N, C-alpha and C positions, 0 to 999 in steps of 0.2 A: 932563658926560661926553660923549664922542664916541659916535657911533652904532656904531662897530666895537669899542668896549671892552666886555668882559664882566665881570660882577660875579663875585666868588668863588663865590657861590651858583650861578650859571649854569654855571661851569666844573665844579663838583662834581657838579651834576645831569647834565651831559653825560657825565662820566666814569662815574658810576654807571649811567647808561642803557647806555653802551657795554659795560660789564662784565656787566650783566644779560643783554644779547643774547648775549655770548660764552658765559656760563655756561648760558644757556638752549639755545644751539646744541649745546654739548657734551652736555648732558643728553638732548636729543632724539636725538643720534647714538648715545649709549650705550644708550638704551632701544630704538632701532631695531635696533642690533646684537644685543641680547639676544633680541629677538623673532625675528629672522632665525635666530640659532643655535638657539633653542628649536624652531622649526619644522623646521630642517634636521636636528637630532638626532632629532626624533620621526619624521621621514620616513625617515631613514637610520641605523638602529641600527648599533653598532660591528660591523664584519665579523670582528674577531678574538675575539669573545665565545665562550668555551668553556663548555659546560654539562656537568654531571655529575649523576647521580642520587644524592643524599645518603643514600638508604635502602640502596643496594647498594654504595657506594664501598669499603667495607671487605671485601667478598667477592671482587671481581675488579677488575682494571684497575690504573691508575696509582697509586692511593692505598691499596693494601693495605699492611699493616704491614711486610712484608718489603721493600717498595719505597720506604719513607720514609727520609729522610736525604740524605746527599751522595753523588754518584757522578760520577766523572771521565768526560767525554764524549770521543769520538775526536778532536774538533777542539781539545782542550786546555782547554775550558771545564769548569765544574762545574755540575751541576743539583742543586738542593736542593729536596726535596719535603717539605712540612709539612702535617699534618692537625691542625685545632683541634677540640676537643671540650670541653664543659663539664667540668671546669675545668682542662684541660691541653693542652699541645701534644705531638704525637708527630712526631719524637723530642723528648725533653725537653732534650737537649743536642746541638747541631749543630756539626760540625767542618767548617771550610772552609779552603782555602789562601789565603795572602796573594798579592796581585798577580796575580790570576787572574779572568777574567770569570766571574761567578756568575749563574745563572738560577734565581731562586726561583719555585717553582710551589706554590701552597697552596690549600686549600679548608677549609670548615667542614662538620661533619657534622650539626650540630643548630641552632644559632642564629648570629646575626651575631657574629663575632669580628674582631679585628684585631691587628696587632703592629707594633712598631717596634723596631729594633735600636739600642742606645745608640751614640753617637759615629759614626753613619753616616747615610746618606740612605734606608735601608731603612724603608719605611712601607707596610703593606699592609692592606687591608680584605678580610675573608674572609666571603663570603655563601654560605649553603647553596645548592647547585645550580650554582654558578659556580666556575671555576678562575681564580684571580688570578695574574698574572705580574709579576715585577719583576726588572730586571737591575741588578747592583751589582758592586762591587769593594772589597775591603778592602786598604788600602795596607800595613799592618804587622800582625804577629802580636799577639794580645792576647785578652782575655776581654771579652765584651759581654753585657749582659742584654737579654732580649727579652720585655717584658711585653705582656699583652693590653691594648689601649687602647680597646676597645669594651665597655661594660658588658654582661655576659652572664649575670648572675644573682648569687646570694648568695656564691658562691665566687670571684667575679671578681678580688678583690684578691690571691688566692693563685695566679693563673694567670700563671706566669713560665716562661721557658725560658732557655737560655744558648747563646751562640754562641762557639765557640772557634776563633780564627783562628791557624793554624799555618803555618810556612814551607812554600812550595810543594813543595820537594823531599821533605820529610817526608810531606806529604799524598799525593804521587804514589807514594812507597814503600809507604805503608799501603794505597793503592788497588790496587797491583800485587800485594801480598802476599795480598789477599783479593778476587780477581776475582769479579765478580758480586754481591758484598755491598755494601750501603750503609754508609757510614762514619758513625759517631756518636762522641761523646766516650767512651762506654763500649763497649769492643770485647770 
């Protein structure tokens, strides 16, 4: 053999060494990125964090029972306010328009809850003392289920609500017919 020829063992060892350095470099980069982001988030809490007193939220303010449900906003969007309690959502059935920007605002009164709306990207975690926000849009009318997806106690399996998506014109007619009232499936 000539001095410049490499054995298959030497070629394989060089390739494995090269890949070990590449994987090691990626691992170091990802760990450094996680450390930086952890320190950054600890030093800079989210500025959009909204808090609320869960002991008094049913007495006054945004989450009193008469303020829950869907309401048309002046800019054409719809705000949906939801309150989670063991073992129900209020309102139990939410009506929203299709093809309209929706702003979900929700909180929990007692323990950690969460919900997702079937066949959509709506997925929220509700923590007592904090207001959760989510923006969404439903493309077509239809019925959707909204189960609690965070275990909240013995009655968790029965904690469901419904979302009814109706045509935008029908929603706006109902909203104009009942100014100041929040819309829900049962009027």
